[in-house]
Structure formats: structure tokens, C-alpha cells
N, C-alpha and C positions, 0 to 999 in steps of 0.2 A: 518114817520121818527120822532117819538116822544120818549120821555123818561119820567121816573117817576118824578113828581113834587110834593113833599110832605113836610110837616113841622113836621115830627116825630123826637123826641129826640133819639129814639132807632135806630141808624144807626152806622155802624162801617166800614168805607171805608179802614181802614188800622190799623195795630197794634200800640197802643200808641196814645196819643192825637195829637202830632205834625204830625205824619205820617198819622193819620186819616184825618186831615184837608188838608194835602198836596194831598192825593189821591182823596179827594172829589173835590178839584180844578182841578186836572188832569182829572177826570171824566167829569166835566163840560166843560173844555177846549177842550177835544177830541170831545165832541158833537158839539161844535162850529166849530171845524176843519172839521168834517164830513159834516156839513151843507154847509160850503164853497166849499168843494169838490163836493157836489151834485149840487150846482149852476154851478160850472165850467163844470161838466160832461154834464148837460142838455144844457148848452150854446153851448158846442161842437156839440151836436146833431143838433142844428139849424144852424151851420156854413156851408158855401158853399165851404170851402176849403178842404174838405175830412178829417176832424178830428173826424168823427163819431166813428171809432174804438177806438181811444185813449180816447174819451169821455166815451165809455163803460167801459174801464179799470179803469178810474177815478171813475165811479159810483160803480164798484165792490169794490174798496178800501174803499170808503165812507160807503157802506152798511156793509162791514165786521167790520169797526170801530163801527158802530151803534149797531150791534149785541153784540160786546164785551162790550160796555158801558152799555147796558141794562142788560147783564149777571152780570156785576160788581154791578149794582144797586140791583139785586136780592140777590147776596151773601152778600152785605153790610147790608141789612135789616135782613137777616137771622142771620148774625153774631151779629147784635144788640140785638137779643133775645137769644144769645148763642146757636142758632140752636135748640131751644126747640120748636118743631113743635106743641106740645100739647097746647101751649099758644095761638095759632091761634083760638082755639075753644072758648076762652074767649073774644077775640077781633076780631070780624068778619071783620071789616074794614081793619085790618092789612092783612088778607088773601086775601080779594077781591081787594085791591089797592096796597099796598106795595110789595106784592109778585106776584099777578096776572098780574099787569100792565107790569113790566119788562119782565115777561115770554111771554106775548102776543106780546109785541113790538119786542122782540128778534126773535120770530117766524115769525112775519111780515117782519123783515129785512132779515131773511133767505129766505123767499119766494120771496121777491123782488130781492135778490141776485141771486136766481135760475133763475128768469125770464130774468134778464139782461145777465146772463151767457149763457142762451140758445140763446139770440139774438147774442151774440158774436160768439158762435159756428156756428150759421147759417151763419153769415157773413164770417167765415173762410172756411166752408165746402160747402156752397151753399144752395140753397133752399131745405127745407124739410117740408112737410105738418104737420107731427106730431110735429116737433120742433116748428114750427110756432104756432100751436094750443096751446101747453103747455106754450110757452113763453107768449102768449097773456093772457092766463088764470091766470098764476102766477102773472103777472103784475096787475091783479085785486085783487087777493087773498091777496097779501102782504099789499097793502093800506087798504083793508077791515079790516085786523087785527089791523092796526094802528088806524083806526077810532074806533074800539071796545075798544082798550086800552085807547084812548083819552077820550071816554065817561066814562070809569071806573075812569080815572084820575080826571074827573070833579066831580064824585060822592063821594066827601070827606066831611064829616061833623065833624068839630072840636069843642071842648068844651073849651080848655084851650089855644090854640095857639094864639099868638099875632095877632091883627087885621091888622097891617102893613104887617106882613109876609103873611097873607092870601090874601091880595090884590096883593102882588107880585106873589103869587102862581097862582092866577087867570090870571094875566098878562102873565104867562108862559103857562098855560093850554089852553087858548083860541086860541092863534096862533098855537099851536100844533094841535088842532082839525081842525082849518081852513085849515092848510097845508095838513093834512091827507085827508080831504075831496077833495081837489084839486087833489091830487094824485089818489084818487079813481075815480073821474069823468074823469080824463085823461085816466085811464086804460079802462074805459067803452067806451069812445069815440074811443079809439084806436081799440078796438074789433069791433066796428061798421064799422070803416074804412077798417079793414083787411078782415072781413067776410061779408061786405056789398057790395055795388055796386063797390067800388074801391078796387082792389087787390094790395097788396104790397108783395114784396119778399126781402129776404136778410135783409140788414140794414133798408130798407124801411118798414119793419114790424113795427118798432117803428115810428108811424106817427108823423107829425109835431104838431098836436093838443095835443098828449101825451107829447111831449117835451115842448111845451109852457105852458101847465097847470102844469106840474111837475116842471118846472123852477119857475113859480109863487109860487107854494107850497113851494119850497126850500127856496125862499127869505123870505116867511113868517116864515118858521121854523127857519131860521137864526136869525130873530128878537127874536123869543121865546128862542133860545139858549142863546143869549146875556142877555136877562132878567133872564134866569136861573142862570147865573154867578152872577148877582146882588143878587138874592135870596139866593144863597149859601153863599155869603159874609155876608149878614145880619144874616143868621141862625148861622154862626160860631161866629159872634160878640156876640150873645145872649148866646152861650155856654150852651145850654140846658134849659136856663131860658125862660119861656113863650113859650115853644114848646110843642107840643102835646105828652102826655104820653100814655102808653097802658091803655086800658079800660077794664071793666068787671072784675077787680081784678087781671088782668095779670101783671100790674106793681108792685103791692105789692108782688105777688107770686115770680116774678123774683128777686126782691130785697131781699126777705127772702132767696131764694136759693143761691144767690150770697154771702150773708153774712154768710151762714151756711156751707161754704166750710172748714170744720175742719177735720183733720185726724180721722179715726174711732177709733183708739186706745186711743187717747187723749179724744175723746168724751165719750168713755166707762168709762175711769177712772174718768171723771167728774161726771158721773151718779152714780157711786158706792158710798155707804154710807161712806166708809173710804178713799175715794180717796183723798179728800182735806187734811185729817190728815196725810196720808202717804206722800203727796207732801210737807207738811210743816215741817215734821220731819227733824232734823238736820242730816247731813251726818255722818256716823260712823267714828270714829277716828282710824287710823291704830295702831297696837299693839306697833310698834317701837316708835311712838310719845308718847304713854302713858308711857312707860318706861323712856323716856327722861324727860318727865314732872315730874315724881315722884322723879327722882334724882335731 
């Protein structure tokens, strides 16, 4: 349950400056809300009052929000470079972090969503070996994708970004990695309980060790989400100053192409030898005005 934590200037969460800042705050706030829902959902799994089904529904809602947040991150960084995919060949880190991390995290959220949904279906319809097997495996595959994305998130090397922003960035990335690891360990332990000596059926397919470890991971991820809000606030205060630019000549090429958006007809007239002379020539006087002037 992680998201992209970067210090790039090239990001566009919404059209216009005010809308962009507002949508970036909404993105960070939704991630905090999803982390709170995760904590509540796993706490319900540990309850003895029969709230397990409602807890699964809460988990499904939180995972759907996480997938949407990561998809928004992906679109925002593609919009930051005007969807010019060829610029990724000049800045490899942009491709491996700003685009790969949200994609991997959204895929991990989708796999975790599928695992929880299979648990819910099994609780409604009754025990099924195939459902149980797929549910347990997807509960491992989803966090595995989160761990992979967290490692990608940490592999960022900046040359121009402010040191204070980089410290905040690491404060966000490390809790995300720790929380993802706890989710993965919980999924592995749950598989051992289900297919080991102890057999579970129905809602008991989600073992208590999985719920405890996932709850601990959710709390750590909630801390990282709150720190991410602080990081977003600091980045917006800088307004592009002391943030990381595109490298490998991609920033200069993007700036040239943005400045060169001139209609082709005007551009051709400028390039012709007599274009400026024709543009500077006075407008022709109508025949009626000439006659009036002579009289």
C-alpha cells in the first residue's frame, strides 16, 4: 500500500496552477483516507463480534482508492511531460521511478483487491478449494508488487533537488517499504497456516497472523501517508524552485518544444525572405477614401 514519493518538478495533477495544487492535495489526502480504512478493515478482522465481513468490504473500498491514487500519479507525471513518451529515453529515472512505480503499485493494489474479493465470495458462498488457493496466492502477489515498487521508490538519485525535500522524501519511502514488507510476510504466514498443519475455511482463510501483521503494516503506512502530505506542502511552497528537473537534455528539449508552439502558416511566413516586408507594408487605402481626400 505505497504510492510514488518523488521530488520532480514535471508533474501536473490538474489543469492550471491552482487546480494542480488542489488535486495534488486531494491525491495525498485520499491516500491518508485509504490507510485509515485499511487499519479499520484489519482491526475488524481481529474482532470477536462478527465484523469480519464488513471489514472485508472496508478493505475493498480502501484498495480501490489506492489503485485510483496510483493511477492518478501515473497520469500526472505523464502530463508533466505533455505525454511525450520519447523523452523517457533521455531520462531513464523518469521511466523507472515516476512511471514504473505507480504502475506497479496500482497492479499490486488490484491483486490485493482480487484476493480480498475472493475471501468475501468464499465467505458468502461457502468453502471452495480453488477459491481458497487463489485468494491465498493473490494476498502474497499483491504485497510482493508493493515491495518491488517500494524498492524502485528508494532508487532515486537527485542532482538539483533541495536537501530538505530529499530528507522528507526518505521519511515517506522508508515507512512505505517497511509496511509493504509486513504485508508480504503476513501473506506468507497466512499461506503456511492455510496449507500447513492447520486448515482454515471460509473467513478463517484469512488467518489472525495475516490480520495482525497487515494491521501493523497499515499503521506504518498511515505514518508514511501523513509525512507525504507534509512533503507535498513543502514542494508546493517551492513552486518548482530547487526541485529535480528532467535530465539527459530532456528538460531543454521539452522547453524548446513548448516554446515552439507556433501555427505553421505564421512560421512559414516568417521564414520567407519577403515575409517581414509584406507584414510591415501599410494597408491599401480604399478608392472612396482617396477621392474624398483629393476633394
